[in-house]
C-alpha positions in Angstrom: 5.1 40.3 -32.8 6.9 39.2 -29.6 3.9 39.9 -27.5 2.0 37.2 -29.7 4.9 34.8 -29.6 4.9 34.6 -25.8 1.3 33.4 -25.3 1.8 30.9 -28.1 5.0 29.6 -26.5 3.4 29.4 -23.1 0.4 27.4 -24.7 2.7 24.9 -26.2 4.5 24.3 -22.8 1.2 24.1 -21.1 -0.1 21.2 -23.5 2.7 18.9 -22.2 0.7 17.8 -19.0 -2.3 16.5 -20.9 -0.2 13.8 -22.5 0.1 12.3 -19.0 -3.4 13.3 -17.7 -4.9 9.9 -18.5 -8.4 9.1 -19.2 -10.1 12.4 -18.6 -12.6 14.3 -20.6 -11.7 16.8 -23.4 -13.1 19.7 -21.4 -10.7 18.7 -18.5 -7.8 18.7 -20.9 -8.8 22.1 -22.4 -9.1 23.4 -18.8 -5.6 22.1 -18.0 -4.1 23.9 -21.1 -5.8 27.0 -20.4 -5.1 27.3 -16.6 -1.5 26.1 -17.3 -1.0 28.9 -19.8 -2.4 31.5 -17.5 -0.3 30.4 -14.7 2.9 30.4 -16.7 2.1 33.9 -18.0 1.4 35.0 -14.6 4.8 33.7 -13.4 6.6 35.4 -16.2 4.9 38.6 -15.3 5.9 38.6 -11.5 9.4 37.0 -12.3 11.1 40.5 -12.2 10.4 40.7 -8.5 12.1 38.7 -5.5 8.9 37.2 -4.3 7.9 36.6 -7.9 10.9 34.4 -8.3 10.3 32.5 -5.1 6.7 32.0 -6.3 7.9 30.8 -9.8 10.3 28.3 -8.4 7.7 26.8 -6.2 5.2 26.6 -9.1 7.9 25.1 -11.2 8.7 22.4 -8.6 5.0 21.4 -8.4 4.7 21.3 -12.2 7.7 19.2 -12.6 6.7 16.9 -9.6 3.1 16.5 -11.3 4.6 15.6 -14.6 7.2 13.2 -13.2 4.7 11.5 -11.0 2.5 10.8 -14.0 5.4 9.7 -16.2 6.6 7.2 -13.4 3.3 5.5 -12.9 2.5 5.3 -16.7 5.9 4.1 -17.4 6.1 1.6 -14.6 2.5 0.4 -14.0 0.4 1.8 -16.8 -1.8 3.7 -14.5 -2.9 7.1 -13.5 -2.0 8.5 -10.1 -5.0 7.8 -7.8 -6.4 8.3 -4.3 -5.4 4.8 -3.4 -1.7 5.4 -4.5 -1.9 8.7 -2.7 -2.9 7.0 0.4 0.4 4.9 0.1 2.5 8.1 -0.6 1.0 9.8 2.6 1.8 6.8 4.7 5.3 6.1 3.3 8.2 6.8 5.7 11.2 8.7 4.7 13.6 5.7 4.6 11.4 3.8 2.2 11.0 6.9 0.1 14.8 7.2 -0.2 15.1 3.5 -1.1 12.5 3.8 -3.7 14.1 6.8 -5.3 17.5 5.1 -5.3 16.0 2.2 -7.1 14.3 4.7 -9.8 17.0 7.2 -10.3 16.0 7.7 -13.9 12.8 9.4 -12.8 14.7 11.7 -10.6 16.7 12.8 -13.5 13.5 13.3 -15.5 12.1 15.5 -12.7 15.1 17.6 -12.5 15.0 18.0 -16.4 11.3 19.1 -16.7 11.9 21.5 -13.7 14.7 23.2 -15.6 12.6 23.3 -18.7 9.7 24.9 -17.1 11.7 27.4 -14.9 13.9 28.4 -18.1 10.7 28.8 -20.1 9.3 31.3 -17.6 12.7 33.0 -17.4 12.6 33.4 -21.2 9.0 34.7 -21.4 9.8 37.1 -18.5 12.2 39.0 -20.9 9.4 39.9 -23.2 6.5 40.3 -20.8 4.9 43.6 -20.0 2.7 44.6 -17.1 -0.5 44.8 -19.4 -0.1 41.1 -20.3 0.6 40.0 -16.8 -2.5 41.9 -15.4 -4.6 40.3 -18.3 -3.3 36.9 -17.4 -4.1 37.6 -13.6 -7.5 38.7 -14.4 -8.3 35.8 -16.5 -6.9 33.3 -14.0 -9.1 35.1 -11.3 -12.2 34.6 -13.6 -11.2 30.9 -14.0 -10.9 30.4 -10.2 -14.3 31.9 -9.8 -15.9 29.8 -12.6 -14.9 26.4 -11.0 -17.0 26.7 -7.8 -19.9 28.2 -9.9 -19.8 25.0 -12.1 -19.7 22.7 -9.2 -22.2 24.6 -7.0 -24.0 21.4 -6.1 -21.0 20.2 -4.1 -21.4 22.9 -1.6 -24.4 21.0 0.0 -22.2 18.0 0.9 -20.0 17.3 3.9 -16.4 18.4 3.5 -17.4 20.7 0.4 -14.1 22.6 0.7 -12.2 19.3 0.0 -14.4 18.4 -2.9 -14.2 21.8 -4.6 -10.5 21.8 -4.0 -10.2 18.5 -5.7 -12.2 19.9 -8.8 -10.0 23.0 -8.9 -6.8 20.8 -9.1 -8.2 18.4 -11.6 -8.5 21.2 -14.1 -5.0 22.5 -13.6 -1.4 21.1 -14.5 -1.3 19.9 -10.9 -4.1 17.5 -11.3 -2.2 14.7 -9.4 -2.6 16.7 -6.3 -6.4 16.2 -6.6 -5.8 12.5 -5.7 -4.2 13.6 -2.4 -7.3 15.8 -1.6 -9.6 13.1 -2.6 -7.8 10.7 -0.3 -8.2 13.1 2.7 -11.9 13.1 1.8 -12.3 9.3 1.6 -10.4 8.8 4.8 -12.2 11.4 7.0 -13.7 8.6 8.8 -10.4 6.8 9.7 -10.1 8.7 13.1 -13.4 7.3 14.2 -12.3 3.7 13.9 -11.0 3.3 17.4 -14.2 4.8 18.9 -16.7 2.9 16.8 -18.7 0.5 19.0 -18.9 -3.0 17.6 -21.4 -5.8 18.8 -19.5 -9.0 19.0 -21.2 -12.3 19.2 -19.0 -15.4 19.9 -18.1 -18.1 22.1 -14.6 -18.4 23.4 -13.1 -21.9 23.7 -11.1 -23.2 26.5 -7.6 -23.7 25.1 -4.2 -24.7 26.6 -2.6 -22.4 24.0 -1.7 -19.2 25.7 0.6 -17.3 23.2 -0.6 -16.5 19.5 2.0 -14.8 17.2 0.7 -13.3 14.0 3.3 -12.4 11.5 2.3 -10.3 8.5 4.9 -10.7 5.9 5.6 -8.3 3.0 5.9 -8.7 -0.8 6.6 -12.6 -0.5 5.8 -14.7 -3.6 4.8 -18.2 -2.6 6.6 -19.7 -5.6 9.9 -18.5 -4.4 9.9 -20.6 -1.2 11.5 -24.0 -1.2 8.7 -24.8 1.4 6.3 -24.7 -1.6 8.5 -26.5 -4.0 11.0 -23.6 -5.3 14.0 -25.1 -7.0 16.4 -23.1 -4.7 16.6 -23.7 -1.0 15.4 -20.5 0.3 13.4 -21.8 3.3 15.6 -24.5 5.0 14.1 -23.9 8.4 10.5 -24.0 7.4 11.3 -27.2 5.4 12.6 -29.0 8.6 9.3 -27.9 10.5 6.9 -29.1 8.0 5.3 -31.9 10.0 4.5 -29.0 12.6 2.8 -26.7 10.0 -0.6 -26.5 8.4 0.4 -24.8 5.0 -2.2 -23.5 2.7 -1.2 -24.2 -0.9 -3.3 -21.7 -2.9 -3.6 -18.6 -0.8 -4.3 -15.4 -2.3 -4.1 -11.7 -1.2 -7.1 -9.5 -1.7 -5.1 -6.7 -3.0 -1.5 -6.2 -4.5 -0.6 -3.3 -2.2 -0.1 -3.1 1.6 -2.2 -0.2 2.3 -5.4 -2.1 0.9 -4.7 -5.7 1.8 -3.5 -5.6 5.3 -6.7 -3.7 6.6 -8.9 -6.1 4.6 -7.1 -9.3 5.8 -7.6 -8.0 9.6 -11.2 -6.8 9.3 -14.6 -8.1 8.9 -15.3 -6.2 5.8 -16.3 -6.8 2.2 -14.9 -5.0 -0.8 -18.0 -3.0 -1.4 -17.9 -1.8 2.1 -14.4 -0.3 1.8 -15.6 3.4 1.4 -17.3 3.3 4.8 -14.3 3.2 7.3 -16.5 2.4 10.2 -16.5 -1.4 9.1 -12.7 -1.5 9.9 -13.6 -1.1 13.5 -14.5 -4.9 13.6 -11.0 -6.1 13.3 -8.7 -8.9 14.9 -7.4 -6.3 17.5 -10.6 -5.1 18.7 -12.1 -8.7 18.7 -9.1 -10.1 20.7 -9.3 -7.1 23.1 -13.0 -7.9 23.7 -12.3 -11.5 24.2 -9.8 -10.8 27.1 -6.5 -11.2 25.2 -3.5 -9.0 25.9 -2.6 -7.5 22.5 0.7 -6.3 21.2 1.6 -4.7 17.8 5.2 -4.6 16.8 6.1 -3.1 13.5 8.9 -2.5 11.2 6.8 -0.6 8.7 7.4 2.9 10.4 4.8 4.5 12.3 2.2 6.5 10.4 -0.6 8.8 11.4 -3.6 6.7 12.7 -5.8 9.5 11.2 -4.5 8.8 7.8 -3.7 5.2 7.8 -6.2 2.4 8.5 -3.4 0.1 9.3 -2.1 2.5 12.1 -5.5 3.0 13.3 -6.0 -0.8 13.8 -2.6 -1.1 15.3 -3.3 1.7 17.8 -6.1 -0.4 19.2 -3.4 -2.8 20.6 -2.8 -2.5 24.3 1.0 -2.4 23.8 2.5 -0.9 20.6 6.1 -0.5 19.3 7.1 0.9 15.9 10.6 1.2 14.3 10.8 4.9 13.7 12.8 4.2 10.4 12.4 1.0 8.6 15.4 -1.4 9.5 16.0 -5.1 9.3 13.2 -7.3 10.6 15.5 -8.8 13.2 15.3 -5.4 15.0 11.8 -6.4 16.3 13.2 -9.3 18.3 13.9 -7.3 21.4 10.3 -6.0 21.5 9.0 -9.5 20.8 11.0 -10.8 23.5 9.6 -8.1 26.0 6.0 -9.1 24.8 6.8 -12.8 25.3 8.1 -12.2 28.9 5.5 -9.7 29.8 3.9 -11.0 33.0 0.0 -11.3 32.5 -2.6 -14.1 33.4 -4.3 -13.2 29.9 -3.7 -15.0 26.7 -1.5 -13.1 24.3 -1.9 -12.0 20.7 1.4 -10.5 19.3 1.4 -9.0 15.8 4.6 -8.6 14.2 4.4 -6.5 10.9 7.5 -7.1 9.0 9.2 -5.4 5.9 10.0 -8.8 4.4 10.9 -8.7 0.7 9.7 -5.2 -0.2 11.4 -3.7 -3.2 14.4 -3.1 -3.4 14.9 -6.5 -1.8 18.7 -6.1 -1.3 17.9 -3.5 1.3 15.9 -5.9 3.4 18.8 -7.8 5.1 22.4 -7.2 6.3 25.1 -7.6 3.6 26.4 -10.8 5.0 23.0 -12.5 4.5 23.3 -12.1 0.6 23.3 -15.5 -0.8 23.9 -16.8 -4.4 21.0 -19.0 -5.7 20.6 -18.6 -9.6 23.4 -16.0 -10.1 20.9 -13.5 -11.4 21.4 -10.3 -9.3 17.7 -9.3 -8.7 16.6 -13.0 -8.1 19.5 -13.5 -5.7 18.5 -10.3 -3.8 14.8 -11.4 -3.7 15.5 -15.0 -2.7 18.0 -13.9 0.0 15.3 -11.7 1.5 13.1 -14.8 1.7 16.0 -16.8 3.3 16.4 -14.0 5.8 12.5 -14.1 6.5 12.8 -17.9 7.1 15.7 -17.4 9.5 13.7 -14.6 11.3 10.6 -16.9 11.7 12.7 -19.8 12.9 14.1 -17.5 15.7 10.7 -16.6 16.7 9.7 -20.3 16.8 12.8 -21.2 18.9 11.7 -18.7 21.4 8.2 -20.2 21.5 9.3 -23.9 21.9 8.4 -25.3 25.2 5.7 -22.8 25.6 2.0 -23.3 24.8 2.1 -21.2 21.7 1.2 -21.1 17.8 2.3 -18.8 15.1 0.6 -17.7 11.9 2.5 -16.2 8.9 1.1 -14.8 5.6 2.3 -12.3 3.3 0.3 -9.1 2.7 0.7 -9.6 -1.0 3.3 -10.9 -3.6 5.2 -9.0 -6.2 5.6 -9.4 -10.1 8.9 -10.4 -11.4 9.0 -9.6 -15.1 8.7 -6.2 -17.0 7.0 -6.0 -20.4 10.3 -6.8 -22.0 10.9 -9.8 -19.8 13.5 -8.0 -17.9 13.7 -9.3 -14.3 12.5 -6.3 -12.2 10.5 -7.1 -9.0 7.6 -4.7 -8.5 4.1 -4.1 -7.2 1.2 -5.1 -9.4 -1.0 -2.0 -9.3 -2.9 -1.5 -12.6 -3.7 -4.6 -14.7 -1.8 -6.9 -12.3 -0.9 -10.4 -13.1 -1.9 -13.4 -11.2 1.5 -13.7 -9.4 1.0 -10.4 -7.5 -1.5 -12.2 -5.3 0.0 -15.7 -4.8 1.2 -15.7 -1.2 2.1 -18.0 1.6 0.0 -18.8 4.5 1.0 -21.3 7.2 0.1 -22.1 10.8 2.7 -23.6 13.2 2.0 -25.1 16.6 4.5 -25.9 19.4 4.4 -29.3 21.2 2.5 -27.7 24.2 -0.2 -26.0 22.2 -3.7 -27.2 21.3 -3.5 -28.3 17.7 -6.9 -28.5 15.9 -7.8 -31.1 13.3 -7.9 -29.6 9.9 -9.4 -31.1 6.7 -6.5 -31.3 4.3 -8.6 -30.6 1.2 -9.3 -27.1 2.8 -5.5 -26.5 2.8 -5.1 -27.5 -0.8 -8.2 -25.5 -2.0 -8.0 -21.9 -3.3 -8.3 -19.4 -0.3 -8.4 -15.6 0.0 -6.9 -13.8 3.1 -9.8 -11.4 2.6 -11.5 -14.1 4.8 -8.6 -14.0 7.3 -10.9 -12.4 10.0 -12.8 -15.5 10.3 -9.7 -17.8 10.1 -7.8 -15.9 12.7 -10.9 -15.8 15.0 -11.0 -19.6 14.8 -7.3 -19.8 15.3 -7.7 -17.7 18.5 -10.4 -20.0 19.7 -13.0 -17.3 19.2 -15.8 -19.1 17.7 -18.1 -16.4 15.9 -21.7 -17.1 15.8 -22.3 -15.3 12.4 -23.1 -17.2 9.4 -19.9 -15.8 7.7 -17.8 -17.8 10.3 -17.9 -20.7 7.8 -15.4 -18.7 5.7 -12.8 -20.1 7.9 -11.1 -23.1 6.7 -10.8 -24.3 10.3 -14.4 -25.0 10.3 -16.1 -28.1 9.2 -18.7 -26.1 7.4 -16.2 -24.4 5.2 -16.8 -24.5 1.4 -13.8 -23.7 -0.8 -14.5 -21.5 -3.7 -12.8 -21.5 -7.1 -14.0 -18.0 -7.8 -11.6 -15.8 -5.8 -12.2 -12.1 -6.0 -9.4 -9.6 -5.7 -9.1 -5.9 -6.3 -6.3 -4.0 -8.1 -4.5 -0.8 -6.7 -7.3 1.2 -7.8 -10.0 -0.9 -6.1 -11.4 -2.3 -9.2 -13.0 -5.9 -8.7 -11.2 -8.8 -10.7 -11.5 -12.6 -10.7 -8.1 -14.4 -9.9 -9.0 -16.9 -12.5 -9.3 -14.3 -15.3 -5.9 -12.6 -14.5 -3.0 -13.2 -17.0 0.1 -14.6 -15.7 3.3 -12.9 -16.1 5.1 -15.8 -17.9 2.4 -15.5 -20.7 1.9 -11.6 -20.7 4.6 -9.9 -18.4 3.8 -6.3 -17.3 
């Protein structure tokens, strides 16, 4: 009787992962349960040996991790773990990971609970397992492993077939989230070719008195929380004072609600439907500026990631001078490298890109303790608004260093954040799946010093909806690099620019959406 109870108990434990597997087929769910049962029984069979115990602990850690990741993303974002999210995970530095875990300690507790549950279940089953049951489980598991490549035999003719088969293996096991990591590796196999891809540029470079161009890429900043844009609390006093010197876009939208997608799009000549082919990212602002004779600098507080796995790092690495904070710190730590770039002797025009960490959640970690201010008195709001005030102070410091020089500065945020949970609790978070409109509403502004060549801009262009998916063309014109392509009219600095009311964006899974059809969090919080 006990020998019958053990498989039944193992089967019940193995059903748990399918409740978090998402929108997969019935066959996939059955495969997950069957493979999970066989793996659990195998672990119970070898648990009596030392190496078996090590193997069991390893499997338990993976089982619990898979379940916890699924639980986190469904609970927080109503989304299944995907290759896009996997890309963010792969390129997340350790300090950011620690910060996110500290902000979501409940999910860490859940992970420890399910790990203990699974390991205890194996320990319990091992007491009643015999060698015959273990041998049968191993034989059935081997048969299952042989059946998968036979079922997907057509994939062997494709490039990187080992990655594709591995993905299919994992999709049909209790470790199905690992398939997204493998899929990401497959999708990103072309990233390493970005820097070596040849691009044919066609432009005319204008003569300009402006010698220094500073591009500041912000992080997670909502336009509606800046007093510069009418927010009720004075979060941007320095920008407010400089309004007469600034071109401010009143309805700018990010192309995506996560950094790993939005930044490469906003810096490259690429359309949404071309994102799968990484070669299109070779035509970007850094490669263009290099070709046009600029000296290019990339200074980042986002932590250095592998240029073979991160499109942002691949683009950044094309700069002639590069500096990364090894660990994410406060944005003011970029000042020394910025000062060095500013004082670097050269007869070339300069493009200095600063990739900041701005208001990334948890916002209270984004500035020194002494910079925390009281605005509304609500803790999360005050942290977030203080991070904006800190960014305002940081930008002001940059502008003060540029005063008296023929310089200009452009600032935009990579994306915004959502503020409300589904129960109307204030909790700043990324909009990944079914995002709200607020997740895309960002600031975009251009400042010119007294000595710089300031263009004439049609003010109606500044008040019309604009997507930073077209920033490649805007930044080109800002740099005085006048592209001859027809798409150059996507730049609001052109007289031929035609504003569009139909702004297209993507969510965290690259699904195409219309900004006008997105719900607002005030009406339908997520």
